N, C-alpha and C positions, 0 to 999 in steps of 0.2 A: 820382614813385614813392617816393622816400625819405621824403617827408612822409607818405604813406599808411602806410608801414611804421611810422613813428614813432607814428602815431595808432592803428594796428591792434594794436600790441604790448600796450598796457595793457588793451585790450578782451579780447584773447585770454588774457592772464594772469589778468585778473579772472574770465573764464569758467572757467578751470582752478581758481581758488580756490573759485568757487561750486560747481563740480561736486564738489570735495573736501568742501566744507562740507555741502551738501545731500545728497550721496550718503552721506556719513558719518552724517548724521542718519537717513536711511532705514535704513542698515545697523544703527545703534544701536537703533532701534525694533524691528527684526526680532530682534536678539539679546537685548534687555533684557526684552521682554514675557514670554518663557518662563523668564527667569532667576530665581534665588532672591534676587538683590539688584539689582532694577531701578534703584533710586535711585543706586547706585554707578555703574552703567553710564551713566545719563543725566548725572550730574554730571561724571564723568571725560571723557565724550565732549564735553560742552559746553566744558569747560576746554581740551581739546586742539584741537578744531575752531576755537574762537574765537581761541585764541593763534596758531595757524598762519595763519588768515585775516587777522588784524590785522597780523601780521609781514609777510605777503605784500603787503598794502595799503601798508604803510609802505615796503617795498622798491621796489614798483612806482611808487607815487606820489611818493616823495621829497618835494621841497618845491614841486612844481608842481600847482596845484589842478586843472588840466585833466586831468592823468594820473589823479588821484584820481577824478574824475568818470567818465572812460572805464573805469577799473577797476571802479567801482561799476556801470556799465552792463553790463559783461560778467558781473559777479556776479549781477545781477538776471536777465539772460538765462539764466544757468545754472540759476536756480531754476525757470524755466518748462521748461527742457530736462529736468532731473531729474524734475520733477513729471510730465511727459508719459511718461517712460520707466517710472516706478514706479507709475503709476496702474493700479489693478486694472481689468481689462476686464469682469469679471462684475458684474452689477447687484446692488443690495442684496437681501438675502433677503426673500422676500415674507411670511414669518411674523412680521416685526417690526412694531410699531405705526407708523403713519404719522409720528408726531412724531419717532421715532428714525430712521427711514429717510431722512428729508429734513432732518435737523438739519445745520447748517453745520459 
């Protein structure tokens, strides 16, 4: 049980860091697009989100490579989680050309 908690903690903390990072990215896009200064929003957001995520990785991982990998696993899982929460449920507008509607 104790070993499981030791391994689960970095995954959970990495997940929280990922939710903060990718949720912050989604929030930034929502706020920056209608803004008068979108470049400032994106630049400041990138600096803050990356600084907090890297500091969190450093604190969680310490000097154990296994904790770094488990934290990264949680971070990646959070990406899929936030992506599924923020994905629009409505289909692409039909009046757009096919190249634009299905662009990656």
